[in-house]
N, C-alpha and C positions, 0 to 999 in steps of 0.2 A: 504494500500500500504506500502510495506517495503522499507524504504529509505536507507537501508544498501547496496543495490545492487551496485557493483563496488567500494566499499570502501575498503581501505587497511587493512582489518581485516580477520583473518582466518574464513573459513566456519564453521558455528555453534557457533561462539563466543557469539552470542546474544540469543542463545536458553536457555530455562530454564527447570528445572525438572517438574514444574507445568505450563503448557501452557493454563490452564483454564482461563476464563476472569478475569482480575485483579479486575474488579468491584465486582465480587463475593468474592474474597479474602479480599477486604477492605470494604466490606459492613457494617460490625459491627465496631463501634468505639473502639479504643484501647487507653484509657486514661493513658498511661504509657510512660516513657521516654526510649529511646532505647540505651542510653549510660549513664554512671554513672555521679555523680556530678563533678568529676575532669575533665572529658572530656567535659561536658557541659560548665564548666567555661572556658575551652580553646576555645571553639566555641565562647562564648560571648566575650572573649578578642579579637579574630580575628575581629568580627563585630565592636568592639569599634575602632580598628585600621584602618579598611578599609572603613567603612560606615560613612560618615560625618553626623553630626546633620542636621536636616531639609531636609534630602534627601527623595526622593520617592523610595521605595524599593519594590522588588518583592521577596517574599518567595516562591520559587518553590518547589513542592512536600511537601507542608506544612501540619501541623497537628494542634493539640490543643495548642502547645507551639512553640515559634519561637526563643527563646534563645537570643533575642536582649537585650542589656544593659538596665536595668530598669530605669536608670537615664538619658538616652538620648532620646530626643524627635525627631521624624521623621515626615516629612510633611505628608506622606501617606505610609502605608504598605498594600500591596495586597498579599493575599495568594492564591495559586493554589494547590489543593490537591485532594485526592480521596474520602474523607469521610465528608459529610455535617455536622454531629453533631460535629466532631472534629474541623472543621474550624469555626463553629459558636461559639465554646467555647474558641477560641484563643483570649485573650484580646488585643493583639497587632495588630490585623488585622482591618483595616478600611473597607475592602471589601474582598470578596473571590469568587473563581470560582472553581467548581467541574469539573475536567477534567482528563481523562486517557491519559497521554502523550504517552503511548505505542500504543494506538489506534489512537490518533490524536496529533502529535507532534507540530502542528501549535499553536501559542499562540494567544489568543483572545484580543490582545492589539494593540494600535496604535504604529507606529514607534516612537522611541526616547521618550519613556514614563518614563523610570526608570533611577535613578542615581546609582543603585546598585542592585545586585541580589544574592540570597543564595540558595544553595542546600545542605541541612544538612542530612547526613547519609542516603541518598537515591539514589545517582548516580548509585549504583550497580544494581538497578532495571530497569534502562532505556534500552529498546531494540532498540531504535532509537536515541542514544545520539547525534550523529553528527547533525541530523536534529534539535534537541532541541537547541544545541549550536548555530546553524545558526540563529534560531529564536530569541535567546537571543541577538545576535548582532543587530538584527533589532529593537527590542523593547527597547534597552538600549541606553543611550546617549554616545557620544564619550568619551573615557577615563574612563567610569564607570567600577567598579570592580565587578567581579563574584567570590564569595567565595564558593568553593565546599569542604565540609568536609566529612570525613568518618572514621570509626573505624574498628574493626575486628569482629563486630557483624552484623548479617543480618538475614532475613528470607531466609533460604538456598534454599527453593524450588522456590523462586521468583527471586533470584539473577542470573544474566547471567552466562553462563558456564565459560566465560573467568575469571570472578572474582574468581571462586573457584580454579583455577589452578595457580594463581599468588600470590606472597608474597606482603607485604605491599608496599615496594618500587616499585615493578612492577605495582601495582595498581595505584600509583601516575603517573607513566609513561603512563599507559593506558589512564587515564583521561586527561593528558596533550596532548596525541595523539588525543583525541576527539577534543580539541580546535584547534590543528594544522590542522587537516583534515577539520574542519568546515570553517576555515579561519575567518579573522576579529578580531583576538585576538593577543595581544602582551604583553610583560612584564610578561610572565607566571612564576610563582613561585611555587616550590614544597617544602612544609614545613612539618616537623615533630614537632607537638606541643603537643606531649604526655606529660602528667603531670610527673614531676620529681620524684614523690614519688614511682613510679613503681607499686603501688597498684591499680591504676585507669586504666580504659580502655585507650588504645592508641588513639591518635587523629592525623589525617593527613589532610593536606589541599593542594588543587591545586587552585591557584588564577590567574586569567587573567584579562586583561583590554581590553575594546572594542577599536578596532583600525579601525576607519572609519572617513571619512570627517565630 
């Protein structure tokens, strides 16, 4: 079921050049990083700023590395991603779930389970992002931060059509619109955390906090 019906996005915004099953595309592990060291450091710094120590965290659309600060201890880190070998290889995960969010955007967790959540360089692949953002509100605690980061790299055939026609600032606006449309989010921030050297990949973030009783 496509949950984008009647949402305020143009027709075709969530189509992709490759509409074959995502499980086929992600079947083989890719033990590589999808942004360079400068951008990774920017992601890690954001996590340091927004995720408190001893928190229970959800690494959504996870892989073999989570980019969390190595010197910070968290109570529990759960990863949800597409590739079992990658998730098993991630040393920061205490547990993991293999799930295709484009096929099933519902999250297999109880209400108010997590103190924070991350989506790192993957939001551009979501075909039902508003449904996922609504589920995050459900499984996260009041006030918990969601840190969504992205760069200018992607698997082009799997990124949604809207992503390809927008510039970086417009992409931040699009992600912020996902949160606004989903409801249950406040204190939304749009940040350019690109490394100052100018030689690294750019890094952008949209951050929201859960707003519920």
